[in-house]
N, C-alpha and C positions, 0 to 999 in steps of 0.2 A: 241303543244312546241314544240313537236319534229319533227315530219314532218313538222314543216315549216324547222325547222334547218338540212334536210335529204335534202329540192331541194330545202337549200339557202337562204332561207330569214334571217334574221336578225331584233329582235324587242329586244332591251335591253331593254326594258322596263318591257315586259316578261321572257324573260332568267336572266335575276335577280332575279323576284321573282320565277321562277322553282327552280334557285340556290339553294334558300336561303328552299325554304324550297325541294328539294334532295338534300339537303347539307348532313339531321341527316343522322346516321346513318342503327336505323330502315328506313326511306324511302327510299334511298335508296335501302338497298334491298329488301323492297319487288317492288320497279322498278324494280331492274332488276327481280326476277321470275317473273311476270307479264310479260315483254317483253322477254322472254324467245324463244320463238319461231318467235319471230323478230328481227333477228339479225340485220336491219337498224338502227330500235330501240335503238339497246341497245348501240351501239357505238353508235347513236347520246347523247345517256344520260350520256354515259363516258365524247364527249368532251364534253358535259357540265360540267357537274361534275367537270369536268379536268380541267376546266375556260381558256374553248379553243372560247379566245374572239376573235381568228386570220379572225373566219369565218361572 
């Protein structure tokens, strides 16, 4: 899902599901740590959790 976002592809239903799943504090921290070596995906995660709906 994050890779789709980095390519400018929006799938609202999938994004809503991912936002709900990753929106919990621990899940967000784990995902951030997992993506430590992928700055473009970390940025997409931040955008997703920040509610960046304008994509």
